[in-house]
SEROTOR-528948 format. One record per residue: z, x, y of N, C-alpha, C in turn. Coordinates in nm, 2 decimals, padded with zeros to 4 digits. Layout:
<recs>
REC:n.z:n.x:n.y:ca.z:ca.x:ca.y:c.z:c.x:c.y
REC:Z:X:Y:Z:X:Y:Z:X:Y
...
</recs>
This chain:
<recs>
REC:n.z:n.x:n.y:ca.z:ca.x:ca.y:c.z:c.x:c.y
REC:12.50:08.84:07.56:12.42:08.74:07.61:12.40:08.77:07.75
REC:12.29:08.75:07.82:12.28:08.74:07.97:12.33:08.61:08.02
REC:12.40:08.63:08.12:12.48:08.50:08.17:12.50:08.53:08.33
REC:12.56:08.41:08.37:12.59:08.43:08.51:12.75:08.38:08.51
REC:12.83:08.45:08.57:12.99:08.43:08.56:13.03:08.40:08.71
REC:13.08:08.28:08.71:13.12:08.25:08.85:13.30:08.26:08.85
REC:13.32:08.28:08.98:13.47:08.29:09.02:13.50:08.22:09.13
REC:13.65:08.17:09.13:13.68:08.09:09.23:13.68:08.16:09.36
REC:13.64:08.08:09.45:13.62:08.10:09.62:13.76:08.16:09.66
REC:13.75:08.27:09.75:13.85:08.29:09.82:13.88:08.26:09.94
REC:13.99:08.20:09.96:14.01:08.11:10.10:13.99:08.23:10.24
REC:13.97:08.17:10.33:13.94:08.26:10.44:14.01:08.18:10.57
REC:14.05:08.26:10.68:14.12:08.22:10.77:14.07:08.11:10.85
REC:14.11:07.99:10.88:14.05:07.88:10.96:13.96:07.92:11.07
REC:13.86:07.87:11.11:13.76:07.90:11.20:13.73:07.76:11.29
REC:13.74:07.79:11.42:13.70:07.71:11.52:13.56:07.66:11.51
REC:13.49:07.73:11.46:13.35:07.72:11.48:13.30:07.64:11.35
REC:13.23:07.51:11.37:13.18:07.45:11.24:13.08:07.53:11.15
REC:13.10:07.52:11.03:13.02:07.61:10.92:12.95:07.52:10.86
REC:12.83:07.56:10.80:12.75:07.49:10.70:12.84:07.46:10.55
REC:12.78:07.38:10.49:12.85:07.36:10.35:12.79:07.47:10.25
REC:12.68:07.48:10.28:12.60:07.57:10.19:12.53:07.69:10.24
REC:12.52:07.81:10.21:12.43:07.91:10.25:12.31:07.93:10.16
REC:12.19:07.91:10.25:12.07:07.90:10.17:11.99:08.03:10.22
REC:11.93:08.11:10.13:11.85:08.21:10.19:11.69:08.16:10.17
REC:11.65:08.13:10.28:11.51:08.05:10.29:11.40:08.14:10.20
REC:11.40:08.27:10.19:11.26:08.33:10.11:11.33:08.31:09.97
REC:11.42:08.34:09.92:11.45:08.29:09.79:11.43:08.15:09.75
REC:11.47:08.07:09.83:11.47:07.92:09.80:11.32:07.90:09.74
REC:11.23:07.93:09.86:11.12:07.93:09.84:11.03:08.00:09.74
REC:11.08:08.08:09.68:11.00:08.16:09.58:11.05:08.11:09.45
REC:11.18:08.03:09.42:11.25:08.01:09.33:11.25:07.86:09.29
REC:11.28:07.76:09.39:11.28:07.63:09.39:11.17:07.55:09.30
REC:11.21:07.50:09.19:11.12:07.43:09.08:11.06:07.53:09.00
REC:11.10:07.65:09.01:11.03:07.73:08.92:11.15:07.82:08.83
REC:11.27:07.88:08.90:11.34:07.97:08.84:11.48:07.93:08.89
REC:11.59:07.97:08.82:11.73:07.94:08.88:11.77:08.04:08.95
REC:11.86:08.03:09.06:11.88:08.11:09.15:12.03:08.06:09.20
REC:12.08:08.16:09.28:12.21:08.12:09.33:12.22:08.12:09.47
REC:12.30:08.04:09.54:12.33:08.02:09.67:12.50:08.00:09.69
REC:12.55:08.03:09.81:12.68:08.04:09.85:12.72:07.90:09.90
REC:12.85:07.85:09.86:12.90:07.72:09.92:13.02:07.76:09.97
REC:13.09:07.65:10.05:13.23:07.65:10.13:13.28:07.52:10.11
REC:13.32:07.52:09.97:13.37:07.36:09.92:13.48:07.39:09.85
REC:13.52:07.50:09.80:13.64:07.54:09.69:13.76:07.45:09.76
REC:13.79:07.46:09.88:13.92:07.42:09.96:13.91:07.26:09.99
REC:13.79:07.20:09.96:13.75:07.07:10.01:13.87:06.97:09.97
REC:13.91:06.88:10.04:14.02:06.79:09.99:13.97:06.69:09.89
REC:13.85:06.65:09.88:13.79:06.58:09.78:13.80:06.62:09.63
REC:13.82:06.75:09.64:13.82:06.83:09.52:13.98:06.87:09.47
REC:14.05:06.81:09.52:14.19:06.83:09.47:14.20:06.76:09.35
REC:14.30:06.76:09.25:14.33:06.71:09.13:14.40:06.55:09.20
REC:14.46:06.55:09.27:14.51:06.42:09.33:14.41:06.34:09.36
REC:14.31:06.36:09.45:14.20:06.26:09.49:14.12:06.25:09.38
REC:14.09:06.33:09.27:13.98:06.31:09.17:14.05:06.20:09.08
REC:14.19:06.20:09.04:14.26:06.11:08.99:14.23:05.96:09.05
REC:14.25:05.97:09.19:14.22:05.82:09.26:14.08:05.79:09.24
REC:14.01:05.89:09.22:13.84:05.87:09.25:13.82:05.80:09.09
REC:13.87:05.85:09.01:13.84:05.81:08.86:13.90:05.69:08.82
REC:14.02:05.64:08.88:14.06:05.50:08.88:14.00:05.40:08.93
REC:13.91:05.42:09.04:13.85:05.36:09.12:13.70:05.33:09.07
REC:13.64:05.40:09.00:13.51:05.39:08.95:13.50:05.33:08.83
REC:13.38:05.26:08.78:13.38:05.17:08.68:13.40:05.27:08.55
REC:13.46:05.21:08.43:13.47:05.29:08.32:13.35:05.36:08.26
REC:13.23:05.30:08.29:13.10:05.36:08.22:13.07:05.50:08.31
REC:13.15:05.51:08.43:13.12:05.64:08.52:13.19:05.76:08.46
REC:13.28:05.75:08.37:13.35:05.83:08.32:13.33:05.87:08.19
REC:13.27:06.01:08.16:13.26:06.06:08.03:13.38:06.14:07.99
REC:13.42:06.13:07.87:13.53:06.28:07.86:13.51:06.29:07.70
REC:13.57:06.39:07.66:13.59:06.42:07.49:13.67:06.57:07.50
REC:13.66:06.59:07.36:13.74:06.72:07.34:13.66:06.84:07.39
REC:13.72:06.94:07.43:13.62:07.04:07.49:13.59:07.15:07.42
REC:13.65:07.21:07.30:13.62:07.33:07.24:13.51:07.29:07.13
REC:13.39:07.27:07.16:13.29:07.24:07.08:13.19:07.34:07.03
REC:13.09:07.34:06.93:13.00:07.43:06.91:12.87:07.43:07.02
REC:12.78:07.50:07.00:12.70:07.52:07.09:12.58:07.41:07.09
REC:12.54:07.34:06.96:12.47:07.24:06.94:12.55:07.12:06.88
REC:12.55:06.99:06.92:12.66:06.88:06.87:12.57:06.77:06.88
REC:12.59:06.70:06.77:12.52:06.54:06.74:12.60:06.46:06.85
REC:12.56:06.40:06.93:12.64:06.33:07.03:12.72:06.21:06.96
REC:12.68:06.16:06.84:12.75:06.07:06.79:12.86:06.14:06.69
REC:12.87:06.27:06.71:12.98:06.34:06.61:13.06:06.42:06.72
REC:13.05:06.38:06.85:13.14:06.45:06.95:13.27:06.39:06.93
REC:13.39:06.48:06.91:13.52:06.42:06.92:13.57:06.38:07.03
REC:13.68:06.28:07.04:13.72:06.23:07.15:13.88:06.30:07.15
REC:13.93:06.31:07.29:14.07:06.40:07.30:14.18:06.30:07.27
REC:14.18:06.18:07.24:14.29:06.10:07.23:14.39:06.07:07.33
REC:14.34:06.09:07.45:14.41:06.07:07.60:14.33:05.94:07.66
REC:14.40:05.92:07.77:14.33:05.83:07.87:14.25:05.89:07.96
REC:14.16:05.86:08.06:14.11:05.92:08.14:14.23:06.00:08.25
REC:14.33:05.90:08.28:14.44:05.97:08.37:14.49:06.07:08.31
REC:14.56:06.06:08.16:14.60:06.16:08.13:14.51:06.29:08.12
REC:14.39:06.27:08.09:14.28:06.40:08.07:14.30:06.47:08.22
REC:14.28:06.39:08.31:14.27:06.46:08.45:14.43:06.54:08.49
REC:14.52:06.47:08.45:14.67:06.49:08.49:14.68:06.66:08.41
REC:14.61:06.64:08.28:14.66:06.77:08.16:14.56:06.86:08.14
REC:14.44:06.87:08.25:14.33:06.93:08.22:14.35:07.10:08.20
REC:14.47:07.14:08.25:14.48:07.26:08.22:14.51:07.29:08.07
REC:14.56:07.19:08.02:14.63:07.23:07.88:14.56:07.13:07.73
REC:14.47:07.03:07.81:14.45:06.94:07.68:14.35:06.95:07.60
REC:14.27:07.06:07.64:14.15:07.11:07.57:14.03:07.00:07.57
REC:13.99:06.98:07.70:13.90:06.86:07.73:13.79:06.89:07.83
REC:13.69:06.81:07.79:13.59:06.80:07.92:13.57:06.64:07.98
REC:13.54:06.65:08.11:13.53:06.54:08.16:13.40:06.54:08.26
REC:13.34:06.44:08.28:13.23:06.41:08.38:13.27:06.30:08.47
REC:13.27:06.31:08.57:13.29:06.18:08.68:13.15:06.17:08.72
REC:13.09:06.03:08.69:12.97:06.04:08.75:12.96:05.93:08.86
REC:12.84:05.96:08.93:12.78:05.87:09.02:12.89:05.83:09.15
REC:12.97:05.97:09.17:13.09:05.98:09.29:13.03:05.92:09.40
REC:12.91:05.92:09.44:12.84:05.86:09.57:12.90:05.70:09.56
REC:12.94:05.65:09.47:12.99:05.49:09.49:13.12:05.50:09.56
REC:13.18:05.63:09.60:13.27:05.61:09.69:13.22:05.69:09.82
REC:13.25:05.59:09.95:13.19:05.63:10.06:13.23:05.79:10.10
REC:13.36:05.83:10.08:13.36:05.97:10.13:13.29:06.08:10.05
REC:13.29:06.05:09.91:13.20:06.13:09.83:13.06:06.13:09.85
REC:13.00:06.01:09.90:12.87:05.97:09.93:12.86:06.06:10.05
REC:12.94:06.06:10.13:12.91:06.15:10.28:12.88:06.28:10.26
REC:12.96:06.33:10.17:12.98:06.49:10.13:12.83:06.50:10.06
REC:12.80:06.44:09.96:12.68:06.45:09.88:12.57:06.46:09.99
REC:12.56:06.35:10.06:12.44:06.35:10.16:12.43:06.46:10.26
REC:12.57:06.51:10.31:12.57:06.64:10.39:12.51:06.75:10.34
REC:12.57:06.77:10.20:12.50:06.89:10.13:12.34:06.90:10.14
REC:12.31:06.76:10.08:12.15:06.76:10.05:12.07:06.77:10.19
REC:12.14:06.74:10.30:12.07:06.74:10.44:12.05:06.89:10.44
REC:12.14:06.98:10.41:12.13:07.12:10.41:12.00:07.16:10.32
REC:11.99:07.11:10.23:11.87:07.16:10.10:11.75:07.09:10.17
REC:11.74:06.97:10.24:11.61:06.90:10.25:11.49:06.99:10.32
REC:11.53:07.06:10.43:11.44:07.13:10.52:11.37:07.23:10.42
REC:11.44:07.26:10.32:11.38:07.38:10.24:11.31:07.33:10.11
REC:11.35:07.22:10.07:11.31:07.16:09.95:11.16:07.07:09.99
REC:11.17:07.01:10.11:11.07:06.91:10.11:10.91:06.96:10.12
REC:10.92:07.10:10.17:10.76:07.15:10.15:10.70:07.22:10.03
REC:10.82:07.18:09.92:10.78:07.24:09.81:10.80:07.11:09.71
REC:10.89:07.05:09.70:10.88:06.91:09.65:10.95:06.81:09.73
REC:10.83:06.72:09.81:10.85:06.64:09.88:10.91:06.50:09.82
REC:11.00:06.43:09.93:11.02:06.28:09.89:11.16:06.30:09.80
REC:11.25:06.37:09.83:11.39:06.37:09.77:11.46:06.20:09.80
REC:11.50:06.19:09.64:11.54:06.07:09.65:11.64:06.04:09.53
REC:11.70:05.92:09.52:11.81:05.92:09.40:11.93:06.02:09.41
REC:11.97:06.03:09.52:12.06:06.15:09.51:12.22:06.07:09.44
REC:12.25:06.16:09.36:12.39:06.15:09.27:12.47:06.27:09.28
REC:12.58:06.25:09.27:12.70:06.34:09.24:12.77:06.34:09.13
REC:12.80:06.43:09.04:12.89:06.42:08.93:12.99:06.56:08.95
REC:13.11:06.52:08.90:13.22:06.63:08.91:13.25:06.65:08.78
REC:13.26:06.76:08.73:13.31:06.81:08.60:13.43:06.89:08.59
REC:13.53:06.84:08.52:13.65:06.90:08.50:13.65:06.98:08.33
REC:13.69:07.09:08.31:13.69:07.14:08.20:13.83:07.20:08.16
REC:13.91:07.20:08.07:14.01:07.29:08.02:13.97:07.43:08.00
REC:14.05:07.52:07.97:14.02:07.66:07.95:13.95:07.66:07.80
REC:13.87:07.76:07.80:13.76:07.78:07.68:13.67:07.64:07.61
REC:13.65:07.57:07.71:13.60:07.44:07.67:13.44:07.49:07.68
REC:13.36:07.40:07.61:13.21:07.44:07.59:13.14:07.32:07.61
REC:13.03:07.31:07.71:12.94:07.20:07.72:12.82:07.25:07.66
REC:12.77:07.17:07.53:12.67:07.20:07.45:12.54:07.19:07.51
REC:12.46:07.26:07.44:12.32:07.27:07.50:12.25:07.15:07.52
REC:12.19:07.13:07.65:12.13:07.00:07.69:12.03:07.03:07.79
REC:11.95:06.89:07.82:11.86:06.92:07.92:11.89:06.80:08.01
REC:11.88:06.82:08.16:11.88:06.71:08.27:11.75:06.70:08.33
REC:11.75:06.58:08.38:11.62:06.54:08.47:11.59:06.59:08.59
REC:11.72:06.62:08.65:11.71:06.62:08.81:11.71:06.76:08.86
REC:11.68:06.77:08.97:11.68:06.90:09.04:11.86:06.91:09.06
REC:11.91:07.02:09.01:12.04:07.04:08.98:12.10:07.15:09.09
REC:12.19:07.12:09.17:12.28:07.23:09.23:12.42:07.23:09.17
REC:12.48:07.34:09.09:12.59:07.32:09.05:12.68:07.41:09.12
REC:12.79:07.36:09.17:12.89:07.42:09.27:12.99:07.45:09.19
REC:13.04:07.55:09.14:13.19:07.60:09.09:13.28:07.59:09.21
REC:13.37:07.51:09.20:13.46:07.47:09.30:13.59:07.55:09.27
REC:13.64:07.56:09.12:13.75:07.61:09.13:13.76:07.66:08.93
REC:13.81:07.79:08.93:13.78:07.84:08.82:13.66:07.92:08.77
REC:13.65:07.98:08.65:13.53:08.07:08.62:13.45:08.00:08.53
REC:13.32:08.03:08.52:13.24:07.94:08.42:13.13:08.06:08.38
REC:13.08:08.05:08.26:12.97:08.16:08.22:12.87:08.06:08.21
REC:12.74:08.07:08.25:12.60:08.00:08.20:12.51:08.08:08.18
REC:12.46:08.03:08.06:12.34:08.07:08.01:12.21:08.00:08.01
REC:12.10:08.04:08.08:11.98:07.96:08.11:11.90:07.98:08.02
REC:11.81:07.93:07.99:11.70:07.91:07.87:11.56:07.86:07.97
REC:11.47:07.94:07.95:11.34:07.89:08.00:11.25:07.79:07.92
REC:11.26:07.67:07.99:11.20:07.55:07.95:11.07:07.55:07.91
REC:10.98:07.64:07.96:10.85:07.67:07.94:10.81:07.74:07.80
REC:10.91:07.78:07.72:10.89:07.83:07.60:10.92:07.73:07.49
REC:10.79:07.70:07.45:10.76:07.57:07.37:10.87:07.60:07.24
REC:10.88:07.72:07.21:10.94:07.72:07.06:11.09:07.71:07.08
REC:11.15:07.68:07.22:11.27:07.68:07.26:11.29:07.50:07.27
REC:11.19:07.46:07.37:11.19:07.31:07.40:11.06:07.27:07.37
REC:11.03:07.20:07.25:10.92:07.14:07.21:10.87:07.02:07.27
REC:10.72:06.98:07.26:10.71:06.85:07.32:10.79:06.75:07.25
REC:10.83:06.74:07.13:10.88:06.63:07.06:11.04:06.64:07.12
REC:11.11:06.73:07.19:11.24:06.77:07.26:11.20:06.67:07.40
REC:11.09:06.69:07.45:11.07:06.64:07.58:11.04:06.47:07.59
REC:10.97:06.45:07.47:10.94:06.30:07.44:11.06:06.22:07.42
REC:11.13:06.30:07.34:11.27:06.23:07.30:11.36:06.20:07.44
REC:11.38:06.29:07.50:11.45:06.31:07.64:11.37:06.19:07.73
REC:11.25:06.19:07.75:11.21:06.09:07.87:11.18:05.97:07.79
REC:11.22:05.95:07.68:11.24:05.82:07.62:11.38:05.79:07.58
REC:11.45:05.81:07.67:11.61:05.78:07.71:11.68:05.85:07.57
REC:11.64:05.93:07.49:11.74:05.97:07.41:11.84:06.05:07.45
REC:11.97:06.08:07.38:12.07:06.18:07.44:12.02:06.30:07.48
REC:12.09:06.35:07.60:12.06:06.48:07.65:12.08:06.61:07.58
REC:12.17:06.61:07.48:12.20:06.71:07.37:12.08:06.73:07.29
REC:12.07:06.87:07.30:11.94:06.94:07.21:12.01:07.04:07.12
REC:11.92:07.04:07.01:11.97:07.16:06.91:11.92:07.28:06.93
REC:11.98:07.40:06.93:11.94:07.52:06.98:11.98:07.61:06.85
REC:11.86:07.67:06.80:11.88:07.75:06.68:11.97:07.86:06.70
REC:12.09:07.89:06.60:12.18:07.99:06.65:12.09:08.13:06.67
REC:11.99:08.16:06.59:11.91:08.29:06.61:11.87:08.30:06.75
REC:11.83:08.18:06.81:11.78:08.21:06.96:11.89:08.19:07.08
REC:12.02:08.18:07.04:12.11:08.17:07.17:12.12:08.28:07.26
REC:12.06:08.41:07.21:12.08:08.52:07.30:11.94:08.52:07.37
REC:11.83:08.44:07.35:11.72:08.44:07.40:11.73:08.38:07.56
REC:11.84:08.38:07.61:11.84:08.31:07.74:11.78:08.39:07.87
REC:11.77:08.36:07.97:11.71:08.42:08.10:11.78:08.57:08.12
REC:11.75:08.64:08.18:11.81:08.77:08.24:11.93:08.71:08.34
REC:12.04:08.79:08.34:12.16:08.79:08.40:12.13:08.76:08.55
REC:12.18:08.68:08.63:12.16:08.68:08.76:12.27:08.75:08.84
REC:12.37:08.79:08.75:12.49:08.87:08.81:12.62:08.81:08.84
REC:12.71:08.88:08.87:12.87:08.83:08.90:12.87:08.79:09.01
REC:12.91:08.67:09.03:12.91:08.62:09.18:13.00:08.53:09.20
REC:13.06:08.49:09.33:13.17:08.39:09.36:13.11:08.32:09.44
REC:13.18:08.19:09.46:13.13:08.08:09.60:12.99:08.05:09.55
REC:12.95:08.00:09.44:12.81:08.03:09.42:12.77:07.88:09.39
REC:12.64:07.86:09.40:12.59:07.74:09.37:12.44:07.76:09.27
REC:12.45:07.68:09.16:12.31:07.71:09.06:12.21:07.59:09.08
REC:12.10:07.64:09.12:11.98:07.58:09.10:11.93:07.56:08.95
REC:11.95:07.46:08.84:11.91:07.48:08.73:11.88:07.34:08.66
REC:11.85:07.34:08.53:11.84:07.21:08.46:11.93:07.20:08.32
REC:11.86:07.28:08.22:11.88:07.24:08.09:11.99:07.33:08.02
REC:12.09:07.31:07.96:12.19:07.42:07.95:12.29:07.39:07.85
REC:12.36:07.48:07.82:12.49:07.49:07.72:12.61:07.53:07.80
REC:12.73:07.50:07.81:12.85:07.58:07.87:12.97:07.60:07.83
REC:12.99:07.71:07.79:13.14:07.73:07.77:13.22:07.76:07.89
REC:13.35:07.73:07.90:13.42:07.73:08.01:13.55:07.84:08.01
REC:13.63:07.86:08.10:13.70:07.96:08.14:13.87:07.97:08.10
REC:13.92:08.07:08.12:14.07:08.09:08.08:14.16:07.97:08.19
REC:14.14:07.95:08.28:14.19:07.87:08.37:14.11:07.72:08.40
REC:14.19:07.63:08.42:14.10:07.48:08.45:13.99:07.51:08.55
REC:13.91:07.46:08.54:13.78:07.45:08.62:13.72:07.33:08.67
REC:13.67:07.31:08.79:13.58:07.22:08.84:13.47:07.23:08.88
REC:13.37:07.16:08.85:13.24:07.19:08.92:13.20:07.07:08.99
REC:13.09:07.06:09.07:13.04:06.94:09.12:12.88:06.99:09.12
REC:12.81:06.87:09.06:12.68:06.89:09.04:12.61:06.79:09.16
REC:12.52:06.85:09.25:12.44:06.76:09.33:12.32:06.75:09.29
REC:12.27:06.63:09.26:12.15:06.59:09.16:12.07:06.51:09.27
REC:11.92:06.57:09.26:11.85:06.46:09.35:11.69:06.46:09.25
REC:11.63:06.36:09.27:11.50:06.37:09.20:11.39:06.37:09.34
REC:11.28:06.40:09.29:11.16:06.41:09.41:11.06:06.33:09.34
REC:10.97:06.27:09.44:10.83:06.21:09.40:10.74:06.31:09.39
REC:10.76:06.45:09.42:10.66:06.52:09.37:10.63:06.56:09.24
REC:10.49:06.56:09.18:10.47:06.56:09.05:10.52:06.70:09.01
REC:10.56:06.78:09.08:10.55:06.93:09.03:10.71:06.93:08.98
REC:10.81:06.83:09.00:10.93:06.83:08.97:10.95:06.85:08.84
REC:10.87:06.82:08.75:10.90:06.82:08.60:10.88:06.95:08.55
REC:10.83:07.06:08.60:10.83:07.17:08.58:10.97:07.23:08.56
REC:11.06:07.20:08.68:11.18:07.25:08.67:11.28:07.16:08.56
REC:11.25:07.05:08.55:11.32:06.96:08.45:11.30:07.03:08.31
REC:11.19:07.08:08.29:11.18:07.16:08.15:11.26:07.31:08.15
REC:11.31:07.34:08.25:11.41:07.46:08.22:11.54:07.42:08.17
REC:11.58:07.54:08.13:11.71:07.54:08.05:11.83:07.62:08.09
REC:11.95:07.56:08.06:12.08:07.66:08.10:12.18:07.61:07.98
REC:12.29:07.72:08.00:12.40:07.67:07.91:12.51:07.74:07.98
REC:12.62:07.70:07.97:12.73:07.73:08.03:12.86:07.75:07.96
REC:12.96:07.83:08.01:13.10:07.83:07.94:13.20:07.89:08.04
REC:13.31:07.83:08.06:13.40:07.85:08.13:13.48:07.99:08.10
REC:13.52:08.07:08.19:13.57:08.19:08.16:13.70:08.22:08.20
</recs>
């Protein structure tokens, strides 16, 4: 299977020179944004807001509807009504994420002022590159994903421009071309934009029809949308920086697909 495999960021010696949160290659961004997935580097792996203790504090402070979690070892395609729970509380899931075979999404973290500041700091670095292509950045949201080893995020589609930043652990991502209407049909899109669940069904015979590999990289951020995700041998955390654009061209990218697995 063509994949992208991420690895944990290596810590570097402290520097007195302020550095950016993201490293963006302008020419690659210009040629790929809203068209194809691509990789950029980030410097967030040691950030205190992504430590387990701080994430536990965040989850306790957010409304219950902002936390989604379930058993992690799932097949590629899952009926959302049949997704098994893990039998634990939110706090227990976070504290035991290394061993509890679970997946969790902490949604709309911008409701916490410190996470909101970090989210907007990231997007402020993206904006000079995205505005000429898809102007009108709006509705900025941040999601944080926690996954136990060998967890799988089922095949699904998201509506936003996504930057997926792998913070800790490894993840394998398979991405699918949403312009291929044999993979993503008009019925799929109509259902999704009519507020049906994000999960889609992927024919097992097509699971190897993902996009060509981008290579094995570390400290990377992915600009993608529709996907399935299997996760790694160690606990892993990802942060998704999401925004929508007023540009009518934004929907092209929302039709693209991806899948992930932690490694």
